[in-house]
N, C-alpha and C positions, 0 to 999 in steps of 0.2 A: 434498534440495532439487534440483529440476531446473533452475530458472531463477530469477534474482533481478534485478529491474530497478528502477532509480531514475529517476524523471522529475522534473527540476528545472524550476521555473517560470522563465521569462525575461520581461523587460519589452520589449514592442514598442509602437509608436505606436498601433496599432489596439485595444490591450487595453481602454482606457477606453470606446471606442465599443462593443465587444462587451458589456461589462458594462451600459452604459446601455440598450442595445437589449433586454436581458432584464429590466429593472426592478431592484428592490432585490435585491442579492446579498450573501452573506456575504463577509467579508474573504477575499481570494485565499489559497489554500494556497501554501506554499513549494514544494510538489511532492507526489509520492506514490511509494510503492514497491509492487512486485508480487513476491510470493514464490510460486513455483510448486512444487507437490508432487504426487506420485501419492498418491491417497487411501489406498490399501492400505499403501504405505510409511509414510505419516504415522501411520496408526493403529498399525502395528507398532512404530515407533520410540517413539511416545508411551506405549507400554505398558511400556517398559523404564525402570529407574532412571536410566540414562545419558541417555535421551531426555527424561525429566522434568527432570533437572538442566540439560540443554542449553536447554530451553525457559525455565526460570527465569532462566538467565544471559542469554538473548536479551532477555527482558522488562526485566531490570535495565539492560542496555546501551541498549535503545531509550528508556528513561525519561530518559536523558541528553540526548536531542535531540527527543523527541516529546512534545507536550502531549496526553496521553491523553484529557483531559476535552474536548478540541476535535477529536478524531480519530474516524475511523470504521474499522471492520474488518468484513469479511464474506467469506463463501465465494461463489464464482461459477463460472459456466461461460462460456467465451468463445465468441462467435458472430462469425465473421469474414465480412464482406460484401465487402470488397475487400482483396486481398493481392497487391501488385505486387512 
């Protein structure tokens, strides 16, 4: 893993105004996490018994605090437009 980020939601006075301006929205998330991997490293690790065991343990741990039925997961490529 190259990088791991947790983004926790906070409550601000403008929050309800933001939601109303966009119409009906789902209940707000508590936050999200980003796990950054090199694709080649991830493929190599997941091909090993240790890597598969590690992934299984990760999922078991995440199940303690993530509602998988209401969560999303996807692979992505970041496009940075402003980086100050």
